[in-house]
N, C-alpha and C positions, 0 to 999 in steps of 0.2 A: 584504544578507543574504537578502531575500525571493527574489530571482532565483536565488541559490545553492540555497536549500532547494527551490524549485519544480523546479529542474533535477534535484535528487536524487530528488524524488518521481517525476518523469517517467522517470528511469533505473530506479527501482524497478519501475514499471509495465511498462517495456520488458523488464526481466528476467522479469517474470511472463508477459508475452505470449510471449516467446521461450523460456520454460521454462529459464532460466539460473539454476540454484540458487546457483552461486558469486557471481553478481552480487547476488542478493537477500540472501544471508547476509552478504556483505561490507558491506551497507548497514543491517544489523539489529544492534541491541544486545540481547544475550541475558542473562538471560531477557527476553522481550518480552511486552507485553500486547496482545491482539487482542480487539476486540469487533465482532461481526457478527450476522447473523440467526440464527446457530448459538449465540449466547451469548458471554459473556466467557471468555477463556482466558489463562492465563499459560503461555508456551511456552519450553522450553529449545531449544537449537539442534537437538538430536536430535529432539524433538517436531516442530519446524518442518520438518525434512527429511522426516519420515514423511508429514506432511500434504501437503507440496509434491509428493512422489513419487506420492501417490495421485491427483493431478491430471494425471498423465502421459496424453497423448492428448487431453485436453480443450483446445480452442482458445479463445483469448480475444483480443479486440482492443479497445484503448482508442480510442474514437471522438472524444472531446472532453473537455478539462478546462477549466472556466471558473468564474466567480464566486469567485475566490481571495480568501481572507481570511488575514492573516498577523499574527503577534505575536512579536516577538523579546523574550523574557522577560529574557534576559541575553546576554552574548557566547557563552555555552555552551549555551543552551537556547532553542528556537524551536518555535512551534506554527503549523501551517498547516491550513486547511480549504478545501474546494472541492467543486464538483459535478463528477461524472464520468459520461460515457456509455460503457457497455460493451456489447460484442457477444460472447456466448458461443455456441460451436458445439458441440453435443452430439448425437452420432448423426445428423449431417446436418441438424439443426434449429437455426436461429439464434434466439437469445433476446436481445432488446435490453433493457437496463435502465439506469436512471439512479439514482445514489445520491450522498449527501453523505458525504464522507470527511474525517477529521481525523487528523493525525499529529503526534507530538511528537518532536523531534529533539534529541539531546544531542551536544555536541562533546566527544569524549574522545580523548586522545592525538593531538590535532590532526586528527581525522577526524569528520565528522558521521555519526551512526548513529540509526536510528529505534528509539525505545524503546516506542512505543505507536501503534497504528493502529486506527481504528474506521470502520465503514461502516454507513450507514442507508439503506435503500431509500427512494426518493422516490416518492410517489404520482403517478399521471398526473392531469393537470387536465382 
């Protein structure tokens, strides 16, 4: 199950990188919970689409996913956490960051969907 959930996380990030709204929404259970440096949010699919569209033109690349931790709570519920390196390109300026992410996945109607995702910036050592 760990490999399956990690593959879904990577597909989600690929959808974000390539700005593929359909891919990302198909992997998301709505309403979903997001927690980031902008604070916690409960988002409907409509809210999610608005935020996603606001990022149009921003480039993002996933550099690395490592230090994966996984817990299958049940056959229908799994939690994954990992470190990720990202590169954002905004107005020809590259910004590299590393953060810890966690996601909760629910199997509903025989398909896995992300119900919760959180990100916390990691400090440089």
